[in-house]
C-alpha positions in Angstrom: 153.3 125.0 176.0 155.4 127.8 177.2 157.3 130.8 176.0 161.1 131.2 175.9 163.5 134.1 175.7 166.1 134.1 172.9 169.6 135.5 172.9 168.2 138.8 171.6 167.2 139.7 175.2 168.7 143.0 176.5 167.6 142.4 180.1 165.3 145.5 180.2 162.9 144.0 182.7 159.7 144.8 180.9 158.7 141.1 180.7 159.2 140.5 184.4 156.6 143.2 185.2 154.1 141.7 182.8 154.5 138.1 184.2 152.3 138.7 187.2 150.2 135.6 187.0 152.7 132.7 187.4 155.9 134.7 187.9 157.7 132.4 185.4 160.3 135.0 184.3 163.5 135.6 186.3 166.9 137.1 185.8 169.3 134.6 184.3 172.9 134.8 183.2 173.4 136.5 180.8 169.7 136.8 179.7 166.3 136.5 181.4 164.8 133.1 181.5 161.2 131.6 181.5 160.6 128.6 183.7 158.6 126.3 181.4 157.0 124.5 184.4 155.4 127.8 185.4 154.6 129.4 182.1 151.1 128.8 180.8 151.2 131.5 178.1 148.8 133.4 180.3 145.9 131.0 179.7 144.3 132.3 182.9 144.3 135.8 181.3 142.7 134.8 178.0 145.4 132.8 176.4 147.6 135.5 174.9 151.0 135.8 176.4 151.4 139.2 178.2 155.2 139.2 178.0 155.9 139.0 174.3 154.1 142.2 173.2 156.2 144.4 175.7 159.5 142.9 174.6 161.3 145.7 172.6 163.7 143.2 170.9 161.0 140.6 170.2 163.1 138.1 172.1 160.1 136.2 173.6 158.8 133.4 171.4 156.8 130.2 171.7 159.0 127.3 172.9 
């Protein structure tokens, strides 16, 4: 499974800094995007996504 970014994204960049395991998040147009082939929901770091808790607009959800 992977996470996805909704249209509520304001492109603040907080999630990119947190995605330091697989580097699955990148700048898209007009919002940031998560590559589902790279996103493991941070299974390597205990299984809790690191990106979602830092999202100020709660735009990161399970896909």
